C-alpha positions in Angstrom: 10.7 8.6 -7.0 7.1 8.0 -5.7 7.3 4.1 -5.9 10.7 4.4 -3.6 8.5 6.5 -1.5 5.9 4.0 -1.5 8.4 0.9 -0.5 9.7 3.1 2.3 6.1 3.7 3.6 5.8 -0.2 3.5 9.1 -0.9 5.2 8.0 1.5 8.1 4.6 0.4 8.4 6.0 -3.2 8.6 8.3 -2.1 11.6 6.1 0.7 13.3 3.2 -0.6 14.9 1.5 2.5 15.1 1.8 3.7 11.6 0.5 0.2 10.3 -2.5 0.6 12.8 -3.2 4.1 11.0 -2.9 2.9 7.4 -5.1 -0.4 8.1 -8.1 1.7 9.3 -8.0 3.8 6.3 -11.6 3.2 4.6 -10.7 4.0 1.3 -7.7 4.3 -1.1 -7.6 7.9 -1.1 -8.0 7.9 2.5 -4.8 5.6 2.9 -2.7 8.1 0.6 -3.9 11.4 2.4 -2.8 9.8 5.7 0.6 8.5 4.1 0.9 12.5 2.7 0.1 13.6 6.1 3.0 11.6 7.5 5.4 12.8 5.2 5.5 10.1 2.4 5.2 11.5 -1.5 2.9 8.4 -2.7 0.5 8.5 -5.4 -2.6 6.8 -6.3 -0.7 5.2 -9.2 1.6 3.5 -6.5 -1.1 2.2 -4.8 -2.7 0.7 -8.3 0.6 -1.0 -8.9 0.8 -2.5 -5.3 -2.7 -3.8 -5.7 -2.2 -5.0 -9.0 1.2 -6.9 -8.2 -0.7 -8.6 -5.2 -3.1 -9.7 -7.6 -0.8 -11.0 -9.8 1.0 -13.1 -7.0 -2.3 -14.2 -5.6 -2.5 -15.7 -9.6 0.9 -16.7 -9.2 2.5 -14.6 -11.9 5.2 -12.8 -9.7 7.5 -13.2 -6.6 5.6 -13.1 -3.4 7.8 -10.3 -1.8 6.4 -7.9 -4.2 2.8 -9.0 -2.9 3.6 -8.6 1.0 3.9 -4.9 0.1 0.6 -4.2 -0.9 -0.8 -6.6 1.7 1.0 -4.7 4.5 -0.4 -1.3 3.8 -4.0 -2.5 2.7 -4.5 -5.1 5.4 -5.5 -7.4 2.7 -8.1 -5.0 0.8 -7.9 -4.8 -2.5 -11.5 -2.9 -3.2 -9.5 0.6 -3.4 -9.1 -0.1 -7.3 -12.6 1.1 -7.8 -12.2 4.0 -5.7 -9.0 5.2 -7.3 
């Protein structure tokens, strides 16, 4: 269920400029998860870890580009969150 919530968060962030701004200005993965939860999204650190790993796989050419966009949309391109999770 939480992965579906994560995907909903990504979809909403792609279409909502203010939401995207809030998420991109989070300084850590924990901040991003807390912000998402405050906004009503039931996401977990495992969801974010999964999205980051999928983005890394995409960069290596191991999966379709559409999934990588989900992680990038939320993180603004940073993936050092892995160490903070």
